[in-house]
TORMIVEX-753954 format. One line per field, with one value per residue (C-alpha): residue in one letter; y, x, z. Coordinates in Angstrom, 1 decimal. Example, Ala and Ser with C-alpha at 12.3 -4.5 7.8 and 13.67 -1.06 7.14 Angstrom:
<rs>
zavo = c(A_S) $
Y = c(-4.5_-1.1) $
X = c(12.3_13.7) $
Z = c(7.8_7.1) $
</rs>
This chain:
<rs>
zavo = c(X_X_X_X_X_X_X_X_X_X_X_X_X_X_X_X_X_X_X_X_X_X_X_X_X_X_X_X_X_X_X_X_X_X_X_X_X_X_X_X_X_X_X_X_X_X_X_X_X_X_X_X_X_X_X_X_X_X_X_X_X_X_X_X_X_X_X_X_X_X_X_X_X_X_X_X_X) $
Y = c(0.1_3.5_6.5_9.9_13.8_16.6_19.9_19.8_23.0_23.0_23.7_20.4_18.4_19.6_18.8_15.1_15.1_16.2_13.6_11.0_11.5_11.3_8.4_6.9_6.4_7.2_9.5_7.2_5.2_7.6_8.0_4.6_4.0_7.5_5.9_2.3_4.0_6.6_4.0_1.5_3.8_2.6_5.6_6.9_5.6_6.7_5.1_5.6_7.9_10.0_10.3_11.3_14.0_15.3_15.7_17.6_19.5_20.6_21.3_19.3_18.3_16.7_18.8_17.0_15.8_13.8_10.8_11.3_11.2_7.9_6.3_8.7_6.4_2.9_3.0_3.8_0.6) $
X = c(0.9_1.0_0.1_0.8_0.9_-0.2_1.7_3.9_5.3_9.2_10.5_8.5_9.6_13.3_12.5_11.8_15.0_17.2_15.3_15.7_19.6_20.0_17.3_20.1_17.0_16.0_13.4_11.1_12.6_11.3_8.2_8.0_8.7_6.6_3.6_3.9_4.6_1.3_-0.5_0.9_0.0_-2.7_-4.6_-4.2_-1.6_2.6_6.1_7.3_9.7_7.2_5.2_8.7_9.1_6.0_6.3_9.2_7.7_5.1_7.6_5.8_7.7_6.9_7.5_10.9_8.9_6.5_9.0_8.8_4.3_4.4_6.8_5.0_1.4_2.7_4.2_1.2_-0.7) $
Z = c(-0.4_-0.9_1.3_0.7_2.6_-0.1_0.6_3.1_4.5_4.0_7.4_8.2_6.3_7.3_10.4_9.4_7.4_10.0_12.8_10.0_9.9_13.0_13.4_11.0_8.9_5.2_4.8_4.2_7.2_9.6_8.2_8.8_12.0_13.6_11.3_12.7_16.6_16.5_15.4_17.9_20.6_22.6_23.6_27.5_27.9_28.5_29.8_32.5_30.3_29.1_32.2_34.1_30.5_31.7_35.2_34.6_32.2_34.3_37.5_39.6_42.6_45.9_49.1_51.2_54.5_51.7_53.4_57.0_56.5_54.4_57.2_59.4_58.6_57.5_61.5_62.6_61.7) $
</rs>
């Protein structure tokens, strides 16, 4: 089967070529990898690495006393 995407902006095409080069793939190979990953993706699921990246992006942090709170709760059982 052949697929085609028309009217790709030059800037986007350049970014895709750069990405392909970084991954040591042809543009066709890189596009296939992207499409395959998107098709196999299960909506609503994240890998640990993706979750970590999202937490960092959002700037989420836990207070330093959280370990003490958890320990206190466990000791109280």
